[in-house]
C-alpha positions in Angstrom: -221.7 186.0 -41.7 -219.7 186.6 -45.0 -222.6 188.5 -46.5 -222.3 191.4 -44.0 -221.6 194.7 -46.0 -218.1 196.1 -45.8 -219.2 199.5 -44.6 -222.1 200.2 -42.2 -223.2 203.2 -40.4 -219.9 205.0 -40.4 -218.6 202.5 -37.8 -215.4 200.5 -38.3 -215.9 197.1 -39.9 -214.2 195.2 -37.1 -216.5 196.8 -34.5 -219.6 196.2 -36.6 -218.8 192.6 -37.3 -217.9 192.1 -33.6 -221.3 193.2 -32.4 -223.1 190.9 -34.9 -221.0 187.9 -33.9 -221.8 188.5 -30.3 -225.5 188.8 -31.1 -225.2 185.4 -32.9 -223.6 183.8 -29.8 -226.0 185.7 -27.4 -223.1 187.5 -25.7 -223.6 191.1 -26.9 -223.9 193.7 -24.2 -226.4 196.5 -24.0 -223.9 199.1 -25.2 -223.2 197.2 -28.4 -226.9 196.7 -29.2 -227.6 200.4 -28.5 -224.8 201.3 -30.8 -226.3 199.2 -33.6 -229.8 200.7 -33.1 -228.4 204.3 -32.9 -226.6 203.7 -36.2 -230.0 202.8 -37.8 -231.4 206.2 -36.8 -228.4 208.0 -38.3 -228.5 206.1 -41.5 -232.0 204.5 -42.0 -231.1 203.6 -45.6 -228.9 200.8 -44.2 -231.8 199.3 -42.3 -232.6 196.5 -44.9 -229.0 195.3 -44.7 -229.2 195.0 -40.9 -232.5 193.2 -41.0 -231.1 190.8 -43.6 -228.1 190.1 -41.4 -230.3 189.5 -38.3 -232.5 187.1 -40.3 -229.3 185.3 -41.3 -228.4 185.0 -37.6 -231.8 183.5 -36.8 -231.4 181.0 -39.6 -227.8 180.1 -38.9 -227.1 176.6 -37.5 -224.3 178.2 -35.5 -226.6 180.5 -33.6 -226.7 179.4 -30.0 -229.2 182.0 -28.7 -231.8 183.9 -30.6 -232.7 186.4 -27.9 -230.6 189.3 -28.9 -231.3 189.1 -32.6 -235.0 189.0 -31.8 -234.5 191.9 -29.3 -233.0 194.1 -32.1 -235.8 193.1 -34.5 -238.5 194.0 -31.9 -236.8 197.4 -31.5 -236.8 197.9 -35.3 -240.5 196.7 -35.6 -241.6 199.2 -32.9 -240.5 202.1 -35.1 -240.6 200.7 -38.6 -242.7 197.5 -38.8 -242.7 197.5 -42.7 -239.0 197.0 -42.7 -239.1 193.6 -40.9 -241.9 191.9 -42.7 -239.5 189.6 -44.5 -238.5 188.0 -41.2 -242.0 187.0 -40.0 -241.9 183.4 -41.3 -238.5 182.9 -39.8 -239.8 184.0 -36.4 -242.9 181.8 -36.7 -240.7 178.8 -37.4 -238.6 179.5 -34.3 -241.8 179.5 -32.2 -242.9 176.2 -33.8 -239.6 174.5 -33.0 -240.1 175.2 -29.3 -236.3 175.4 -28.7 -236.1 178.9 -27.4 -236.0 179.8 -23.7 -238.7 182.0 -22.2 -236.8 185.3 -23.0 -236.6 184.4 -26.7 -240.3 183.4 -26.7 -241.2 186.7 -25.2 -239.4 188.7 -27.9 -240.8 186.4 -30.6 -244.4 187.0 -29.4 -243.8 190.7 -29.1 -242.5 190.7 -32.7 -245.6 188.8 -34.0 -247.9 191.2 -32.2 -246.2 194.2 -33.8 -246.5 192.9 -37.4 -249.9 191.2 -37.0 -251.9 194.0 -38.7 -249.7 193.8 -41.7 -249.5 190.0 -42.0 -252.5 188.5 -40.2 -252.9 185.5 -42.5 -249.4 184.2 -41.6 -249.8 184.7 -37.9 -253.2 183.1 -37.7 -251.6 179.8 -38.7 -249.8 179.8 -35.3 -252.9 179.2 -33.2 -251.8 175.9 -31.7 -248.4 177.2 -30.9 -249.9 180.3 -29.3 -252.1 178.1 -27.0 -249.0 176.2 -26.1 -247.3 179.5 -25.1 -250.5 180.3 -23.1 -249.7 177.1 -21.0 -246.0 178.0 -20.7 -244.6 178.0 -17.1 -243.4 181.6 -17.5 -245.8 184.3 -16.7 -244.4 186.8 -19.2 -244.8 184.3 -22.1 -248.4 183.5 -21.0 -249.3 187.2 -20.9 -247.9 187.9 -24.4 -249.5 184.8 -25.9 -252.9 186.0 -24.5 -252.4 189.5 -26.0 -251.8 188.1 -29.4 -254.6 185.5 -29.2 -257.1 188.2 -28.1 -256.2 190.3 -31.1 -256.8 187.3 -33.4 -260.1 186.5 -31.6 -261.4 190.0 -32.1 -260.5 190.2 -35.8 -260.8 186.6 -36.9 -262.9 184.5 -34.5 -263.6 182.0 -37.2 -260.0 180.6 -37.0 -260.8 179.3 -33.5 -263.4 176.8 -34.8 -262.1 173.3 -34.2 -259.8 174.6 -31.4 -262.2 174.5 -28.4 -260.1 171.6 -27.0 -257.2 174.1 -26.6 -259.4 176.5 -24.7 -260.6 173.6 -22.5 -257.0 172.7 -21.7 -256.2 176.2 -20.6 -259.5 176.7 -18.7 -258.5 173.6 -16.7 -254.8 174.6 -16.7 -252.3 174.8 -13.8 -251.9 178.6 -13.7 -254.6 180.8 -12.5 -253.7 183.6 -14.9 -253.8 181.1 -17.8 -257.3 180.0 -16.8 -258.4 183.7 -16.6 -257.0 184.4 -20.0 -258.7 181.4 -21.5 -262.1 182.5 -20.0 -261.5 186.0 -21.4 -260.8 184.6 -24.9 -264.0 182.6 -24.6 -265.9 185.8 -23.7 -264.5 187.6 -26.8 -265.5 184.7 -29.0 -269.0 184.4 -27.4 -269.6 188.0 -28.5 -269.0 187.2 -32.2 -269.7 183.5 -32.8 -271.1 181.4 -29.9 -270.8 178.2 -31.9 -267.0 178.3 -31.3 -267.4 178.1 -27.5 -270.8 176.6 -26.8 -269.3 173.2 -25.8 -267.4 175.0 -23.0 -270.6 175.6 -21.0 -270.3 172.6 -18.6 -266.6 173.3 -17.8 -267.3 177.0 -17.3 -270.2 176.2 -15.0 -268.0 173.9 -13.0 -265.4 176.7 -12.7 -268.0 179.2 -11.6 -269.4 176.9 -8.9 -266.1 175.4 -7.5 -263.2 177.7 -7.9 -261.9 179.9 -5.0 -260.3 182.6 -7.1 -262.7 185.5 -7.4 -261.3 186.8 -10.7 -261.5 183.4 -12.3 -265.1 182.8 -11.2 -266.1 186.2 -12.4 -264.6 185.6 -15.9 -266.4 182.3 -16.1 -269.7 183.8 -15.1 -269.3 186.6 -17.7 -268.9 184.0 -20.5 -271.9 182.0 -19.2 -274.1 185.1 -19.3 -273.2 185.5 -22.9 -273.9 182.0 -24.0 -277.5 181.6 -25.0 -279.1 178.6 -23.4 -282.3 177.4 -25.0 -285.1 178.2 -22.7 -287.7 175.6 -22.0 -291.3 176.8 -22.8 -293.2 177.9 -19.8 -296.3 175.8 -19.2 -299.3 177.7 -17.8 -300.3 176.6 -14.3 -303.6 174.8 -14.2 -306.4 177.0 -12.8 -307.6 176.0 -9.4 -311.4 175.3 -9.2 -313.5 177.6 -7.1 -314.6 176.1 -3.8 -318.3 176.0 -2.9 -318.2 176.8 0.8 -321.7 175.5 1.2 -320.6 172.1 0.1 -318.4 169.8 2.1 -314.7 169.8 1.2 -314.6 166.0 0.8 -317.2 164.0 -1.0 -317.3 160.5 0.5 -318.3 159.2 -3.0 -314.9 160.3 -4.3 -312.9 158.4 -1.7 -311.0 155.4 -2.9 -310.1 152.5 -0.6 -306.5 152.1 0.4 -304.7 149.7 -2.1 -303.6 146.3 -0.8 -299.8 146.7 -0.6 -299.3 142.9 -0.2 -301.0 142.3 -3.6 -298.9 144.9 -5.3 -295.7 143.4 -3.9 -296.7 140.1 -5.3 -297.2 141.6 -8.8 -294.0 143.7 -8.8 -291.7 140.9 -10.1 -293.9 140.3 -13.1 -294.1 144.1 -13.7 -290.3 144.5 -13.7 -289.7 141.5 -16.0 -288.5 142.6 -19.3 -287.6 146.2 -18.1 -284.0 147.3 -18.7 -283.6 149.7 -15.8 -279.8 150.1 -16.4 -280.4 151.2 -20.1 -283.1 153.6 -18.9 -280.7 155.2 -16.4 -278.0 155.5 -19.0 -280.4 157.2 -21.5 -281.6 159.5 -18.8 -278.0 160.6 -17.8 -277.1 161.1 -21.4 -280.2 163.3 -22.1 -279.3 165.5 -19.1 -275.7 166.0 -20.3 -274.3 163.9 -17.5 -272.7 161.2 -19.6 -269.5 161.4 -17.6 -271.3 159.8 -14.7 -272.2 156.6 -16.7 -270.1 153.7 -15.5 -269.7 150.6 -17.7 -270.6 147.8 -15.3 -270.8 145.1 -17.9 -267.8 142.8 -17.4 -265.9 145.1 -15.0 -262.7 143.1 -15.4 -263.0 142.8 -19.2 -260.2 145.4 -19.7 -257.9 144.3 -16.8 -254.8 142.3 -17.6 -254.2 138.9 -16.1 -251.5 140.3 -13.7 -254.0 142.6 -12.1 -252.4 142.3 -8.7 -249.1 143.5 -10.1 -250.8 146.4 -11.8 -252.5 147.5 -8.6 -249.2 147.2 -6.8 -247.4 149.3 -9.4 -250.0 152.1 -9.1 -249.7 152.1 -5.3 -245.9 152.3 -5.6 -246.2 155.7 -7.3 -247.0 157.2 -3.9 -243.7 156.0 -2.3 -241.5 158.9 -3.6 -243.5 161.5 -1.7 -244.2 163.6 -4.8 -247.5 162.1 -5.6 -250.5 161.8 -3.2 -252.9 160.0 -5.6 -252.6 157.8 -8.7 -255.0 155.8 -10.9 -255.1 153.9 -14.1 -258.3 154.0 -16.2 -259.5 153.3 -19.7 -260.1 156.2 -22.1 -263.8 155.7 -21.4 -263.0 156.7 -17.7 -263.4 153.1 -16.3 -261.0 152.9 -13.4 -258.8 149.8 -13.3 -256.5 150.6 -10.3 -256.1 153.5 -7.9 -254.3 154.5 -4.7 -254.2 157.5 -2.4 -256.3 160.6 -3.1 -259.4 159.8 -5.2 -260.4 161.9 -8.2 -264.1 162.6 -8.9 -265.8 160.9 -11.9 -266.6 164.3 -13.5 -263.0 165.3 -13.6 -262.0 161.8 -14.9 -264.6 162.3 -17.7 -263.0 165.7 -18.6 -259.5 164.2 -18.6 -260.6 161.3 -20.9 -262.3 163.7 -23.3 -259.2 166.0 -23.5 -256.7 163.1 -24.1 -259.0 161.3 -26.5 -259.1 164.4 -28.7 -255.3 164.4 -28.9 -253.5 162.6 -31.8 -250.2 162.5 -29.9 -249.8 159.5 -27.7 -247.2 161.4 -25.7 -249.6 164.3 -24.8 -250.3 165.2 -21.2 -253.2 167.1 -19.6 -252.5 169.3 -16.6 -255.2 171.0 -14.6 -256.1 172.4 -11.2 -258.8 170.5 -9.2 -259.9 171.3 -5.7 -256.7 173.4 -5.2 -254.6 170.4 -6.3 -252.4 169.9 -9.3 -253.6 167.0 -11.5 -251.6 165.5 -14.4 -252.7 162.8 -16.8 -251.2 161.1 -19.8 -252.0 158.3 -22.3 -250.5 154.9 -21.8 -250.7 153.0 -25.1 -253.7 153.8 -27.2 -256.5 153.3 -24.7 -255.3 153.7 -21.1 -254.8 156.8 -19.1 -252.5 157.3 -16.1 -253.5 160.2 -13.8 -251.8 161.5 -10.7 -252.5 164.1 -8.0 -249.2 165.9 -7.2 -248.4 167.1 -3.7 -248.5 170.9 -3.4 -244.8 171.2 -2.6 -243.7 168.8 -5.4 -241.9 170.1 -8.6 -244.0 169.3 -11.6 -241.0 168.4 -13.7 -240.0 165.7 -11.2 -243.6 164.4 -11.0 -243.8 164.1 -14.8 -240.4 162.3 -14.9 -241.8 159.7 -12.4 -245.0 159.4 -14.4 -243.0 158.6 -17.6 -241.1 155.8 -15.8 -244.2 154.2 -14.4 -246.1 154.7 -17.7 -243.4 152.7 -19.4 -243.6 150.0 -16.8 -247.4 149.8 -17.0 -247.2 149.8 -20.8 -245.0 146.7 -20.7 -247.4 145.0 -18.3 -250.4 145.7 -20.5 -248.6 144.4 -23.6 -248.1 141.0 -22.0 
């Protein structure tokens, strides 16, 4: 802090430096921060020097807590946003590092919201980080992340192209308000560019049909109403012929003798020869948008390791701690290899596979709510997925810790 000016705001140097050092360590009290802010109002010409010193605090390796420096910057930005524009990139970098607690994140998101209209291009680059904040476990962080995302969606919907996977994760998220916020974002985007959100239709339809929360269902329905679904052409009904009441309703000449069922049964095997009914069923499900229901039945043990019994035993052991009520291991194509406890529907497994397959990070996890249960899934290696259903009373941090241990164990078994 050697670059702090010698005289500031008509306050003694020792007191001034003392407040800034406490801000750097995160131990300043409200009185000290108020004194600093009051000094700005008395001598606004000193404002650039203070902002420069606060940016130095944010950049310093010795800074243990950014909350108070960010708090002061937010107070300055509320009254004079132009004076803090030089600190925008520093704040963005702090958000990207993900090393702040929730209070620091709240101040950082508030700061970015205050300067957005002056530096939109810089802040639009933080879309992935903002979605990560939308999934944060703190309600205040989620709310402020949504506020900023909604402003970006209104003004620059095009930047959301290629990020529908982030919306899907939040629509299927663990927190009800997060899911509501994601639906609201989809509604905003549907008003301007439906191509950004058109692939959310099936997930939104599932939310509308299955969720118990009225607000969440209403938000999903609002998006669905905006999405334009191509209407099938209406075929005119054939016109019924007029009946001649003077003529009998049934003409015996038009009657056909009942077919010989025995003879048809004898011909059936030859008719079915050469027909690929399984392929026809797969094609039909695909054309109906129900590809997640297709199960690869060819060589069902093709992907299973030799020590299949040990793998099934390991998956079942995940239930022993009392934190997990259901567990399964499947391929990234949603083919289940081993399962125990509460079963997960094939449609949900398909959604999980799609979300994880779109991730480039082998450590990524997907968390979502399903049938009022918390479901967490993660990649094991490059082509396996471990999914668990957590007990309602379980702490998600403990569940994820247990998943990591079993994922390592299963990964070692698959590598044999």
